[in-house]
N, C-alpha and C positions, 0 to 999 in steps of 0.2 A: 553842494550837489554837483556831480560831474556826469555828463552824458557821454556814453561811448560813441566814438566816431568810427565809421567804416575805415578799413585799413587804407583805402585809396585816398581818403581825406586827411589821414593822420600825418602823412609825410609833408604836407603843405603845398606841393605843386598842383595837386588836383583842386585844392581850395582856391588857389589863385586863378586857375583856369575857369572854374565855375563863376568866380567874381567877374572875370573878363567877359565871358559869354553872357552872363546875366546883365552886365552893363550894356553890352551891345543890344540885347533884347529890350532892355528898358529904354535905351535911346531910340530904338525903332518904334517902340510902342508910343512914346510921347511925341514922336515926329521929328526928332533931331536928325535921324538917319532914315532913309528909305529902306524898306525891307530887303530889296535885292542887294543893296550896298552892305547891309548888316550880314546877310547870308554870305556874300562874297568875302568879306573880311573874316568872318568866322571860319569859312572853309579854307581860306589862305593861311590863317593861323594854324589850323589843324595840320595842313600839309607841311608847313614850315617846321612845326614841332616834330612831326614824324621824320622828316629828313634830318633834322638836327640830332634827334635821338639815334637814328641809324648811323649817322656819321660819327657820333660820339662812341658808340659801341664798337664800330670798326676801328677807330683810332686807339681806343683803350686796349682792344685785342692785339693790335699790332705793337703797341708799346709794351705790353706784357710779354709778348713773344721775344722782343729784342732785349728786354732787361733780364730775362730768365736764362740767357746764354751765359755759360761759364767762361771765365777768363782763360786764355791759352796757358798751358803749363809753364812756358818760359817767362811769363809776366808775373808769376806768383812770388 
């Protein structure tokens, strides 16, 4: 039997994120972390992922623009 997964979980990165945040919540629940610390770590992770994703998109866009240029006619 195979259960369908939402598309966001199928690629794997969302699943890892859920495990990470679930672990933070579990540690805060059992007292290994204080709630404010768990919230701060979760928020910091979210912000860092957003910046990394935006930076990756910017870099890949710039790389695509430079690799799509054709070679000068005299170098063919």
